[in-house]
All heavy atoms as TSV, in Angstrom:
chain	resi	resn	atom	element	x	y	z
A	1	MET	N	N	3.725	3.713	-11.626
A	1	MET	CA	C	4.452	3.923	-10.388
A	1	MET	C	C	5.436	2.765	-10.216
A	1	MET	O	O	5.082	1.601	-10.394
A	1	MET	CB	C	3.455	3.951	-9.220
A	1	MET	CG	C	4.093	3.916	-7.864
A	1	MET	SD	S	2.935	3.828	-6.480
A	1	MET	CE	C	2.222	5.437	-6.512
A	2	ARG	N	N	6.643	3.118	-9.860
A	2	ARG	CA	C	7.655	2.095	-9.578
A	2	ARG	C	C	7.538	1.634	-8.127
A	2	ARG	O	O	6.998	2.337	-7.275
A	2	ARG	CB	C	9.042	2.655	-9.815
A	2	ARG	CG	C	9.313	2.926	-11.263
A	2	ARG	CD	C	10.680	3.503	-11.444
A	2	ARG	NE	N	10.889	3.741	-12.863
A	2	ARG	CZ	C	12.005	3.457	-13.473
A	2	ARG	NH1	N	13.025	2.983	-12.814
A	2	ARG	NH2	N	12.119	3.692	-14.761
A	3	LEU	N	N	8.065	0.484	-7.870
A	3	LEU	CA	C	8.030	-0.085	-6.530
A	3	LEU	C	C	8.753	0.817	-5.525
A	3	LEU	O	O	8.283	0.976	-4.389
A	3	LEU	CB	C	8.653	-1.483	-6.545
A	3	LEU	CG	C	8.336	-2.402	-5.394
A	3	LEU	CD1	C	6.838	-2.534	-5.167
A	3	LEU	CD2	C	8.946	-3.763	-5.634
A	4	THR	N	N	9.843	1.432	-5.930
A	4	THR	CA	C	10.564	2.331	-5.017
A	4	THR	C	C	9.704	3.530	-4.624
A	4	THR	O	O	9.735	3.976	-3.483
A	4	THR	CB	C	11.887	2.815	-5.633
A	4	THR	OG1	O	11.630	3.402	-6.912
A	4	THR	CG2	C	12.880	1.689	-5.774
A	5	GLU	N	N	8.923	4.041	-5.564
A	5	GLU	CA	C	8.031	5.158	-5.254
A	5	GLU	C	C	6.912	4.705	-4.308
A	5	GLU	O	O	6.530	5.424	-3.393
A	5	GLU	CB	C	7.429	5.751	-6.525
A	5	GLU	CG	C	6.572	6.967	-6.247
A	5	GLU	CD	C	5.971	7.578	-7.493
A	5	GLU	OE1	O	6.183	7.072	-8.601
A	5	GLU	OE2	O	5.268	8.582	-7.335
A	6	PHE	N	N	6.394	3.505	-4.546
A	6	PHE	CA	C	5.368	2.950	-3.662
A	6	PHE	C	C	5.865	2.929	-2.216
A	6	PHE	O	O	5.197	3.428	-1.315
A	6	PHE	CB	C	4.995	1.527	-4.112
A	6	PHE	CG	C	4.173	0.779	-3.110
A	6	PHE	CD1	C	2.803	0.953	-3.032
A	6	PHE	CD2	C	4.777	-0.102	-2.211
A	6	PHE	CE1	C	2.044	0.277	-2.097
A	6	PHE	CE2	C	4.032	-0.785	-1.274
A	6	PHE	CZ	C	2.658	-0.602	-1.219
A	7	TRP	N	N	7.048	2.376	-2.002
A	7	TRP	CA	C	7.579	2.278	-0.636
A	7	TRP	C	C	7.885	3.652	-0.048
A	7	TRP	O	O	7.682	3.883	1.142
A	7	TRP	CB	C	8.803	1.368	-0.592
A	7	TRP	CG	C	8.396	-0.058	-0.726
A	7	TRP	CD1	C	8.671	-0.899	-1.767
A	7	TRP	CD2	C	7.607	-0.808	0.195
A	7	TRP	NE1	N	8.086	-2.121	-1.543
A	7	TRP	CE2	C	7.436	-2.099	-0.345
A	7	TRP	CE3	C	7.026	-0.531	1.429
A	7	TRP	CZ2	C	6.705	-3.092	0.300
A	7	TRP	CZ3	C	6.297	-1.533	2.075
A	7	TRP	CH2	C	6.147	-2.781	1.512
A	8	ARG	N	N	8.341	4.582	-0.871
A	8	ARG	CA	C	8.587	5.940	-0.387
A	8	ARG	C	C	7.279	6.561	0.115
A	8	ARG	O	O	7.231	7.133	1.205
A	8	ARG	CB	C	9.192	6.804	-1.491
A	8	ARG	CG	C	9.492	8.241	-1.043
A	8	ARG	CD	C	9.994	9.111	-2.192
A	8	ARG	NE	N	9.063	9.200	-3.308
A	8	ARG	CZ	C	7.966	9.969	-3.320
A	8	ARG	NH1	N	7.655	10.707	-2.269
A	8	ARG	NH2	N	7.184	10.000	-4.379
A	9	LEU	N	N	6.216	6.416	-0.650
A	9	LEU	CA	C	4.915	6.966	-0.250
A	9	LEU	C	C	4.390	6.302	1.019
A	9	LEU	O	O	3.883	6.976	1.917
A	9	LEU	CB	C	3.902	6.814	-1.391
A	9	LEU	CG	C	4.154	7.671	-2.622
A	9	LEU	CD1	C	3.240	7.245	-3.762
A	9	LEU	CD2	C	3.982	9.144	-2.297
A	10	VAL	N	N	4.504	4.987	1.093
A	10	VAL	CA	C	4.052	4.257	2.293
A	10	VAL	C	C	4.808	4.759	3.515
A	10	VAL	O	O	4.210	5.055	4.556
A	10	VAL	CB	C	4.231	2.733	2.119
A	10	VAL	CG1	C	4.028	1.998	3.439
A	10	VAL	CG2	C	3.262	2.198	1.069
A	11	HIS	N	N	6.115	4.868	3.408
A	11	HIS	CA	C	6.933	5.293	4.548
A	11	HIS	C	C	6.707	6.751	4.915
A	11	HIS	O	O	6.710	7.101	6.100
A	11	HIS	CB	C	8.410	5.011	4.274
A	11	HIS	CG	C	8.711	3.554	4.224
A	11	HIS	ND1	N	9.749	3.038	3.489
A	11	HIS	CD2	C	8.104	2.480	4.805
A	11	HIS	CE1	C	9.771	1.720	3.620
A	11	HIS	NE2	N	8.771	1.365	4.414
A	12	GLU	N	N	6.494	7.599	3.916
A	12	GLU	CA	C	6.199	9.000	4.218
A	12	GLU	C	C	4.851	9.144	4.921
A	12	GLU	O	O	4.705	9.960	5.830
A	12	GLU	CB	C	6.192	9.833	2.940
A	12	GLU	CG	C	7.568	10.137	2.400
A	12	GLU	CD	C	7.523	10.941	1.111
A	12	GLU	OE1	O	6.426	11.316	0.639
A	12	GLU	OE2	O	8.604	11.187	0.556
A	13	GLU	N	N	3.879	8.375	4.500
A	13	GLU	CA	C	2.527	8.509	5.050
A	13	GLU	C	C	2.382	7.862	6.424
A	13	GLU	O	O	1.717	8.395	7.305
A	13	GLU	CB	C	1.505	7.893	4.083
A	13	GLU	CG	C	0.064	8.122	4.465
A	13	GLU	CD	C	-0.343	9.592	4.416
A	13	GLU	OE1	O	0.161	10.349	3.572
A	13	GLU	OE2	O	-1.184	9.977	5.254
A	14	PHE	N	N	3.005	6.706	6.616
A	14	PHE	CA	C	2.766	5.922	7.829
A	14	PHE	C	C	3.997	5.741	8.714
A	14	PHE	O	O	3.887	5.186	9.808
A	14	PHE	CB	C	2.222	4.537	7.459
A	14	PHE	CG	C	0.933	4.594	6.695
A	14	PHE	CD1	C	0.915	4.436	5.319
A	14	PHE	CD2	C	-0.270	4.826	7.348
A	14	PHE	CE1	C	-0.273	4.499	4.607
A	14	PHE	CE2	C	-1.458	4.893	6.651
A	14	PHE	CZ	C	-1.462	4.732	5.275
A	15	GLY	N	N	5.151	6.166	8.242
A	15	GLY	CA	C	6.387	5.896	8.958
A	15	GLY	C	C	6.927	4.551	8.519
A	15	GLY	O	O	6.188	3.703	8.015
A	16	GLU	N	N	8.205	4.358	8.709
A	16	GLU	CA	C	8.836	3.141	8.190
A	16	GLU	C	C	8.331	1.876	8.888
A	16	GLU	O	O	7.931	0.918	8.231
A	16	GLU	CB	C	10.353	3.243	8.308
A	16	GLU	CG	C	11.054	2.160	7.519
A	16	GLU	CD	C	12.540	2.410	7.352
A	16	GLU	OE1	O	12.954	3.581	7.330
A	16	GLU	OE2	O	13.262	1.418	7.242
A	17	MET	N	N	8.324	1.877	10.219
A	17	MET	CA	C	7.910	0.666	10.944
A	17	MET	C	C	6.434	0.346	10.732
A	17	MET	O	O	6.068	-0.782	10.428
A	17	MET	CB	C	8.229	0.792	12.430
A	17	MET	CG	C	9.714	0.726	12.712
A	17	MET	SD	S	10.105	0.841	14.460
A	17	MET	CE	C	9.280	-0.587	15.111
A	18	ARG	N	N	5.569	1.365	10.898
A	18	ARG	CA	C	4.136	1.127	10.738
A	18	ARG	C	C	3.810	0.784	9.288
A	18	ARG	O	O	2.977	-0.081	9.015
A	18	ARG	CB	C	3.329	2.339	11.184
A	18	ARG	CG	C	1.838	2.092	11.078
A	18	ARG	CD	C	1.016	3.177	11.730
A	18	ARG	NE	N	-0.392	2.855	11.607
A	18	ARG	CZ	C	-1.306	3.690	11.161
A	18	ARG	NH1	N	-0.970	4.919	10.827
A	18	ARG	NH2	N	-2.562	3.325	11.072
A	19	GLY	N	N	4.438	1.455	8.346
A	19	GLY	CA	C	4.206	1.175	6.936
A	19	GLY	C	C	4.577	-0.245	6.557
A	19	GLY	O	O	3.838	-0.919	5.838
A	20	ASP	N	N	5.724	-0.702	7.035
A	20	ASP	CA	C	6.141	-2.079	6.763
A	20	ASP	C	C	5.172	-3.076	7.386
A	20	ASP	O	O	4.802	-4.075	6.763
A	20	ASP	CB	C	7.556	-2.328	7.278
A	20	ASP	CG	C	8.615	-1.623	6.453
A	20	ASP	OD1	O	8.317	-1.151	5.332
A	20	ASP	OD2	O	9.760	-1.535	6.944
A	21	SER	N	N	4.745	-2.793	8.608
A	21	SER	CA	C	3.796	-3.660	9.288
A	21	SER	C	C	2.450	-3.684	8.564
A	21	SER	O	O	1.863	-4.744	8.345
A	21	SER	CB	C	3.606	-3.207	10.736
A	21	SER	OG	O	2.625	-3.981	11.374
A	22	LEU	N	N	1.978	-2.523	8.193
A	22	LEU	CA	C	0.709	-2.424	7.472
A	22	LEU	C	C	0.769	-3.222	6.175
A	22	LEU	O	O	-0.161	-3.968	5.856
A	22	LEU	CB	C	0.435	-0.947	7.188
A	22	LEU	CG	C	-0.790	-0.564	6.402
A	22	LEU	CD1	C	-1.271	0.799	6.868
A	22	LEU	CD2	C	-0.523	-0.540	4.928
A	23	ALA	N	N	1.838	-3.079	5.421
A	23	ALA	CA	C	1.980	-3.767	4.141
A	23	ALA	C	C	2.057	-5.279	4.312
A	23	ALA	O	O	1.619	-6.036	3.438
A	23	ALA	CB	C	3.216	-3.263	3.407
A	24	ARG	N	N	2.573	-5.726	5.424
A	24	ARG	CA	C	2.733	-7.149	5.688
A	24	ARG	C	C	1.479	-7.764	6.298
A	24	ARG	O	O	1.080	-8.872	5.933
A	24	ARG	CB	C	3.934	-7.362	6.604
A	24	ARG	CG	C	4.223	-8.810	6.926
A	24	ARG	CD	C	5.354	-8.955	7.946
A	24	ARG	NE	N	4.997	-8.310	9.208
A	24	ARG	CZ	C	5.640	-7.270	9.753
A	24	ARG	NH1	N	6.674	-6.740	9.152
A	24	ARG	NH2	N	5.244	-6.752	10.891
A	25	ASP	N	N	0.839	-7.041	7.228
A	25	ASP	CA	C	-0.196	-7.654	8.075
A	25	ASP	C	C	-1.636	-7.314	7.701
A	25	ASP	O	O	-2.527	-8.111	7.965
A	25	ASP	CB	C	0.034	-7.255	9.531
A	25	ASP	CG	C	1.388	-7.708	10.040
A	25	ASP	OD1	O	1.880	-8.750	9.577
A	25	ASP	OD2	O	1.960	-7.005	10.897
A	26	GLN	N	N	-1.865	-6.151	7.135
A	26	GLN	CA	C	-3.239	-5.730	6.828
A	26	GLN	C	C	-3.725	-6.416	5.554
A	26	GLN	O	O	-3.043	-6.403	4.536
A	26	GLN	CB	C	-3.299	-4.215	6.637
A	26	GLN	CG	C	-4.657	-3.687	6.238
A	26	GLN	CD	C	-5.679	-3.825	7.347
A	26	GLN	OE1	O	-5.389	-3.529	8.493
A	26	GLN	NE2	N	-6.857	-4.278	7.003
A	27	VAL	N	N	-4.907	-7.023	5.616
A	27	VAL	CA	C	-5.513	-7.662	4.453
A	27	VAL	C	C	-6.545	-6.701	3.877
A	27	VAL	O	O	-7.346	-6.128	4.613
A	27	VAL	CB	C	-6.163	-9.005	4.855
A	27	VAL	CG1	C	-6.949	-9.593	3.708
A	27	VAL	CG2	C	-5.093	-9.983	5.332
A	28	PHE	N	N	-6.526	-6.529	2.576
A	28	PHE	CA	C	-7.415	-5.603	1.895
A	28	PHE	C	C	-8.390	-6.359	0.993
A	28	PHE	O	O	-7.956	-7.118	0.119
A	28	PHE	CB	C	-6.605	-4.616	1.038
A	28	PHE	CG	C	-5.662	-3.767	1.838
A	28	PHE	CD1	C	-4.360	-4.192	2.081
A	28	PHE	CD2	C	-6.067	-2.554	2.366
A	28	PHE	CE1	C	-3.484	-3.418	2.819
A	28	PHE	CE2	C	-5.198	-1.768	3.106
A	28	PHE	CZ	C	-3.905	-2.204	3.338
A	29	SER	N	N	-9.665	-6.139	1.189
A	29	SER	CA	C	-10.660	-6.813	0.354
A	29	SER	C	C	-10.522	-6.383	-1.100
A	29	SER	O	O	-10.735	-7.191	-2.016
A	29	SER	CB	C	-12.074	-6.546	0.863
A	29	SER	OG	O	-12.359	-5.169	0.855
A	30	SER	N	N	-10.135	-5.135	-1.327
A	30	SER	CA	C	-9.971	-4.644	-2.694
A	30	SER	C	C	-8.768	-5.265	-3.411
A	30	SER	O	O	-8.627	-5.115	-4.625
A	30	SER	CB	C	-9.856	-3.117	-2.707
A	30	SER	OG	O	-8.742	-2.707	-1.962
A	31	LEU	N	N	-7.934	-5.961	-2.654
A	31	LEU	CA	C	-6.789	-6.680	-3.241
A	31	LEU	C	C	-7.025	-8.190	-3.170
A	31	LEU	O	O	-6.089	-8.970	-3.020
A	31	LEU	CB	C	-5.491	-6.299	-2.523
A	31	LEU	CG	C	-5.081	-4.830	-2.614
A	31	LEU	CD1	C	-3.847	-4.562	-1.757
A	31	LEU	CD2	C	-4.842	-4.414	-4.060
A	32	GLN	N	N	-8.290	-8.584	-3.261
A	32	GLN	CA	C	-8.691	-9.995	-3.228
A	32	GLN	C	C	-8.271	-10.701	-1.944
A	32	GLN	O	O	-7.835	-11.850	-1.965
A	32	GLN	CB	C	-8.157	-10.755	-4.451
A	32	GLN	CG	C	-8.776	-10.328	-5.764
A	32	GLN	CD	C	-8.199	-9.037	-6.297
A	32	GLN	OE1	O	-6.993	-8.804	-6.257
A	32	GLN	NE2	N	-9.058	-8.171	-6.794
A	33	GLY	N	N	-8.394	-9.978	-0.836
A	33	GLY	CA	C	-8.083	-10.569	0.462
A	33	GLY	C	C	-6.603	-10.791	0.702
A	33	GLY	O	O	-6.225	-11.645	1.502
A	34	ARG	N	N	-5.777	-10.013	0.034
A	34	ARG	CA	C	-4.325	-10.138	0.210
A	34	ARG	C	C	-3.775	-8.907	0.913
A	34	ARG	O	O	-4.374	-7.842	0.891
A	34	ARG	CB	C	-3.635	-10.287	-1.145
A	34	ARG	CG	C	-4.004	-11.558	-1.865
A	34	ARG	CD	C	-3.273	-11.678	-3.161
A	34	ARG	NE	N	-3.854	-10.725	-4.103
A	34	ARG	CZ	C	-3.687	-10.786	-5.410
A	34	ARG	NH1	N	-2.956	-11.725	-5.948
A	34	ARG	NH2	N	-4.245	-9.889	-6.191
A	35	SER	N	N	-2.607	-9.076	1.498
A	35	SER	CA	C	-1.883	-7.926	2.039
A	35	SER	C	C	-1.250	-7.181	0.872
A	35	SER	O	O	-1.194	-7.682	-0.260
A	35	SER	CB	C	-0.800	-8.394	3.010
A	35	SER	OG	O	0.248	-9.038	2.301
A	36	ALA	N	N	-0.747	-5.986	1.145
A	36	ALA	CA	C	-0.070	-5.213	0.103
A	36	ALA	C	C	1.129	-5.984	-0.437
A	36	ALA	O	O	1.335	-6.061	-1.651
A	36	ALA	CB	C	0.363	-3.859	0.660
A	37	ARG	N	N	1.913	-6.564	0.453
A	37	ARG	CA	C	3.088	-7.334	0.010
A	37	ARG	C	C	2.677	-8.526	-0.849
A	37	ARG	O	O	3.297	-8.794	-1.880
A	37	ARG	CB	C	3.901	-7.818	1.205
A	37	ARG	CG	C	4.764	-6.748	1.811
A	37	ARG	CD	C	5.755	-7.361	2.814
A	37	ARG	NE	N	6.581	-6.343	3.393
A	37	ARG	CZ	C	7.714	-5.896	2.853
A	37	ARG	NH1	N	8.123	-6.378	1.718
A	37	ARG	NH2	N	8.410	-4.957	3.448
A	38	GLU	N	N	1.643	-9.236	-0.420
A	38	GLU	CA	C	1.175	-10.388	-1.200
A	38	GLU	C	C	0.682	-9.956	-2.573
A	38	GLU	O	O	0.967	-10.624	-3.577
A	38	GLU	CB	C	0.061	-11.117	-0.457
A	38	GLU	CG	C	0.527	-11.843	0.780
A	38	GLU	CD	C	-0.606	-12.341	1.644
A	38	GLU	OE1	O	-1.713	-11.735	1.637
A	38	GLU	OE2	O	-0.390	-13.345	2.343
A	39	ALA	N	N	-0.044	-8.846	-2.616
A	39	ALA	CA	C	-0.541	-8.345	-3.893
A	39	ALA	C	C	0.613	-7.952	-4.816
A	39	ALA	O	O	0.598	-8.275	-6.012
A	39	ALA	CB	C	-1.474	-7.167	-3.662
A	40	LEU	N	N	1.601	-7.268	-4.265
A	40	LEU	CA	C	2.762	-6.880	-5.074
A	40	LEU	C	C	3.491	-8.116	-5.594
A	40	LEU	O	O	3.880	-8.171	-6.765
A	40	LEU	CB	C	3.712	-5.999	-4.264
A	40	LEU	CG	C	3.191	-4.603	-3.931
A	40	LEU	CD1	C	4.086	-3.955	-2.871
A	40	LEU	CD2	C	3.081	-3.733	-5.167
A	41	GLU	N	N	3.681	-9.094	-4.736
A	41	GLU	CA	C	4.369	-10.328	-5.140
A	41	GLU	C	C	3.578	-11.092	-6.189
A	41	GLU	O	O	4.164	-11.792	-7.021
A	41	GLU	CB	C	4.625	-11.210	-3.919
A	41	GLU	CG	C	5.683	-10.640	-2.999
A	41	GLU	CD	C	5.800	-11.374	-1.673
A	41	GLU	OE1	O	5.080	-12.361	-1.452
A	41	GLU	OE2	O	6.604	-10.921	-0.838
A	42	ALA	N	N	2.249	-10.938	-6.186
A	42	ALA	CA	C	1.394	-11.612	-7.166
A	42	ALA	C	C	1.336	-10.845	-8.493
A	42	ALA	O	O	0.691	-11.291	-9.440
A	42	ALA	CB	C	-0.011	-11.778	-6.601
A	43	GLY	N	N	1.997	-9.678	-8.551
A	43	GLY	CA	C	2.064	-8.931	-9.790
A	43	GLY	C	C	1.105	-7.757	-9.910
A	43	GLY	O	O	1.018	-7.138	-10.975
A	44	THR	N	N	0.412	-7.426	-8.838
A	44	THR	CA	C	-0.469	-6.260	-8.866
A	44	THR	C	C	0.382	-5.004	-8.980
A	44	THR	O	O	1.420	-4.890	-8.324
A	44	THR	CB	C	-1.329	-6.201	-7.588
A	44	THR	OG1	O	-2.037	-7.435	-7.444
A	44	THR	CG2	C	-2.321	-5.054	-7.631
A	45	GLU	N	N	-0.050	-4.090	-9.817
A	45	GLU	CA	C	0.685	-2.838	-10.006
A	45	GLU	C	C	0.791	-2.079	-8.681
A	45	GLU	O	O	-0.193	-1.981	-7.943
A	45	GLU	CB	C	-0.022	-1.961	-11.039
A	45	GLU	CG	C	0.037	-2.505	-12.444
A	45	GLU	CD	C	1.439	-2.483	-13.005
A	45	GLU	OE1	O	2.208	-1.536	-12.705
A	45	GLU	OE2	O	1.781	-3.423	-13.736
A	46	PRO	N	N	1.955	-1.514	-8.383
A	46	PRO	CA	C	2.134	-0.759	-7.150
A	46	PRO	C	C	1.110	0.374	-6.978
A	46	PRO	O	O	0.636	0.618	-5.870
A	46	PRO	CB	C	3.555	-0.210	-7.252
A	46	PRO	CG	C	4.258	-1.193	-8.119
A	46	PRO	CD	C	3.222	-1.637	-9.113
A	47	LYS	N	N	0.728	1.045	-8.054
A	47	LYS	CA	C	-0.253	2.131	-7.972
A	47	LYS	C	C	-1.602	1.609	-7.476
A	47	LYS	O	O	-2.262	2.251	-6.656
A	47	LYS	CB	C	-0.406	2.808	-9.338
A	47	LYS	CG	C	-1.382	3.953	-9.357
A	47	LYS	CD	C	-0.829	5.156	-8.625
A	47	LYS	CE	C	-1.706	6.376	-8.827
A	47	LYS	NZ	N	-1.169	7.567	-8.224
A	48	VAL	N	N	-2.010	0.443	-7.933
A	48	VAL	CA	C	-3.269	-0.170	-7.504
A	48	VAL	C	C	-3.207	-0.491	-6.010
A	48	VAL	O	O	-4.159	-0.235	-5.269
A	48	VAL	CB	C	-3.570	-1.443	-8.331
A	48	VAL	CG1	C	-4.762	-2.206	-7.776
A	48	VAL	CG2	C	-3.802	-1.077	-9.794
A	49	VAL	N	N	-2.084	-1.005	-5.566
A	49	VAL	CA	C	-1.909	-1.336	-4.149
A	49	VAL	C	C	-1.908	-0.059	-3.315
A	49	VAL	O	O	-2.558	0.006	-2.264
A	49	VAL	CB	C	-0.618	-2.162	-3.930
A	49	VAL	CG1	C	-0.404	-2.443	-2.459
A	49	VAL	CG2	C	-0.667	-3.459	-4.739
A	50	TRP	N	N	-1.196	0.961	-3.781
A	50	TRP	CA	C	-1.150	2.227	-3.063
A	50	TRP	C	C	-2.558	2.820	-2.919
A	50	TRP	O	O	-2.949	3.267	-1.853
A	50	TRP	CB	C	-0.204	3.204	-3.749
A	50	TRP	CG	C	-0.243	4.578	-3.168
A	50	TRP	CD1	C	-0.595	5.723	-3.812
A	50	TRP	CD2	C	0.088	4.969	-1.833
A	50	TRP	NE1	N	-0.519	6.793	-2.957
A	50	TRP	CE2	C	-0.099	6.351	-1.728
A	50	TRP	CE3	C	0.511	4.281	-0.709
A	50	TRP	CZ2	C	0.122	7.062	-0.554
A	50	TRP	CZ3	C	0.741	4.985	0.479
A	50	TRP	CH2	C	0.550	6.351	0.543
A	51	LEU	N	N	-3.323	2.806	-3.983
A	51	LEU	CA	C	-4.680	3.361	-3.922
A	51	LEU	C	C	-5.578	2.552	-2.995
A	51	LEU	O	O	-6.444	3.119	-2.311
A	51	LEU	CB	C	-5.275	3.460	-5.324
A	51	LEU	CG	C	-4.610	4.508	-6.224
A	51	LEU	CD1	C	-5.203	4.463	-7.629
A	51	LEU	CD2	C	-4.719	5.898	-5.628
A	52	ALA	N	N	-5.379	1.251	-2.916
A	52	ALA	CA	C	-6.143	0.427	-1.978
A	52	ALA	C	C	-5.823	0.824	-0.537
A	52	ALA	O	O	-6.721	0.936	0.308
A	52	ALA	CB	C	-5.842	-1.058	-2.204
A	53	ILE	N	N	-4.548	1.059	-0.254
A	53	ILE	CA	C	-4.142	1.508	1.074
A	53	ILE	C	C	-4.745	2.881	1.354
A	53	ILE	O	O	-5.286	3.126	2.440
A	53	ILE	CB	C	-2.600	1.540	1.195
A	53	ILE	CG1	C	-2.034	0.121	1.134
A	53	ILE	CG2	C	-2.166	2.244	2.476
A	53	ILE	CD1	C	-0.518	0.058	1.012
A	54	CYS	N	N	-4.658	3.789	0.381
A	54	CYS	CA	C	-5.195	5.137	0.549
A	54	CYS	C	C	-6.689	5.105	0.858
A	54	CYS	O	O	-7.163	5.830	1.741
A	54	CYS	CB	C	-4.956	5.962	-0.706
A	54	CYS	SG	S	-3.230	6.393	-0.983
A	55	ASP	N	N	-7.420	4.282	0.146
A	55	ASP	CA	C	-8.863	4.176	0.378
A	55	ASP	C	C	-9.153	3.623	1.771
A	55	ASP	O	O	-10.034	4.129	2.468
A	55	ASP	CB	C	-9.513	3.286	-0.676
A	55	ASP	CG	C	-9.555	3.938	-2.047
A	55	ASP	OD1	O	-9.401	5.177	-2.142
A	55	ASP	OD2	O	-9.735	3.200	-3.034
A	56	ALA	N	N	-8.426	2.611	2.173
A	56	ALA	CA	C	-8.666	1.976	3.476
A	56	ALA	C	C	-8.315	2.896	4.637
A	56	ALA	O	O	-8.943	2.821	5.702
A	56	ALA	CB	C	-7.867	0.678	3.572
A	57	TYR	N	N	-7.336	3.765	4.454
A	57	TYR	CA	C	-6.863	4.617	5.536
A	57	TYR	C	C	-7.188	6.099	5.341
A	57	TYR	O	O	-6.645	6.951	6.031
A	57	TYR	CB	C	-5.348	4.415	5.738
A	57	TYR	CG	C	-5.050	3.115	6.412
A	57	TYR	CD1	C	-4.866	1.950	5.688
A	57	TYR	CD2	C	-5.015	3.031	7.793
A	57	TYR	CE1	C	-4.626	0.735	6.308
A	57	TYR	CE2	C	-4.775	1.813	8.438
A	57	TYR	CZ	C	-4.585	0.685	7.677
A	57	TYR	OH	O	-4.353	-0.519	8.303
A	58	ASP	N	N	-8.074	6.382	4.408
A	58	ASP	CA	C	-8.515	7.766	4.165
A	58	ASP	C	C	-7.362	8.742	3.975
A	58	ASP	O	O	-7.348	9.833	4.538
A	58	ASP	CB	C	-9.440	8.249	5.295
A	58	ASP	CG	C	-10.732	7.468	5.358
A	58	ASP	OD1	O	-11.264	7.117	4.276
A	58	ASP	OD2	O	-11.220	7.189	6.460
A	59	VAL	N	N	-6.392	8.341	3.175
A	59	VAL	CA	C	-5.284	9.235	2.841
A	59	VAL	C	C	-5.850	10.347	1.952
A	59	VAL	O	O	-6.553	10.061	0.983
A	59	VAL	CB	C	-4.153	8.475	2.105
A	59	VAL	CG1	C	-3.075	9.422	1.622
A	59	VAL	CG2	C	-3.569	7.402	3.021
A	60	PRO	N	N	-5.591	11.590	2.293
A	60	PRO	CA	C	-6.124	12.705	1.496
A	60	PRO	C	C	-5.710	12.609	0.023
A	60	PRO	O	O	-4.605	12.174	-0.297
A	60	PRO	CB	C	-5.502	13.944	2.148
A	60	PRO	CG	C	-5.199	13.524	3.542
A	60	PRO	CD	C	-4.818	12.072	3.447
A	61	VAL	N	N	-6.607	13.045	-0.840
A	61	VAL	CA	C	-6.395	12.949	-2.283
A	61	VAL	C	C	-5.089	13.607	-2.712
A	61	VAL	O	O	-4.381	13.084	-3.579
A	61	VAL	CB	C	-7.594	13.569	-3.048
A	61	VAL	CG1	C	-7.332	13.621	-4.540
A	61	VAL	CG2	C	-8.866	12.795	-2.738
A	62	LYS	N	N	-4.728	14.724	-2.107
A	62	LYS	CA	C	-3.502	15.426	-2.532
A	62	LYS	C	C	-2.233	14.632	-2.254
A	62	LYS	O	O	-1.177	14.936	-2.792
A	62	LYS	CB	C	-3.422	16.799	-1.890
A	62	LYS	CG	C	-3.181	16.798	-0.413
A	62	LYS	CD	C	-3.045	18.213	0.116
A	62	LYS	CE	C	-2.600	18.177	1.568
A	62	LYS	NZ	N	-2.307	19.529	2.057
A	63	ARG	N	N	-2.313	13.598	-1.405
A	63	ARG	CA	C	-1.126	12.783	-1.104
A	63	ARG	C	C	-1.189	11.412	-1.768
A	63	ARG	O	O	-0.377	10.544	-1.466
A	63	ARG	CB	C	-0.988	12.623	0.420
A	63	ARG	CG	C	-0.655	13.931	1.094
A	63	ARG	CD	C	-0.089	13.768	2.463
A	63	ARG	NE	N	-0.865	12.964	3.383
A	63	ARG	CZ	C	-1.648	13.436	4.347
A	63	ARG	NH1	N	-1.772	14.735	4.515
A	63	ARG	NH2	N	-2.289	12.618	5.150
A	64	ARG	N	N	-2.109	11.238	-2.669
A	64	ARG	CA	C	-2.237	9.923	-3.340
A	64	ARG	C	C	-1.353	9.813	-4.540
A	64	ARG	O	O	-1.137	10.514	-5.348
A	64	ARG	CB	C	-3.691	9.667	-3.739
A	64	ARG	CG	C	-4.548	9.464	-2.536
A	64	ARG	CD	C	-5.961	9.214	-2.934
A	64	ARG	NE	N	-6.737	9.002	-1.715
A	64	ARG	CZ	C	-7.745	8.168	-1.626
A	64	ARG	NH1	N	-8.115	7.491	-2.661
A	64	ARG	NH2	N	-8.398	8.021	-0.522
């Protein structure tokens, strides 16, 4: 997954403002206690970050 696809999925699922806020402010234990943005900046694959968000927010499997 490319970074552009990651952001498209985040914005489609949560809206642009909430998605940006979630990626910046929410800390995920599955990402070693980092936010989505921090994990991406540390080199975590966008797909791994997306799936962590999906798990935390119960995003239906068909939209993952």
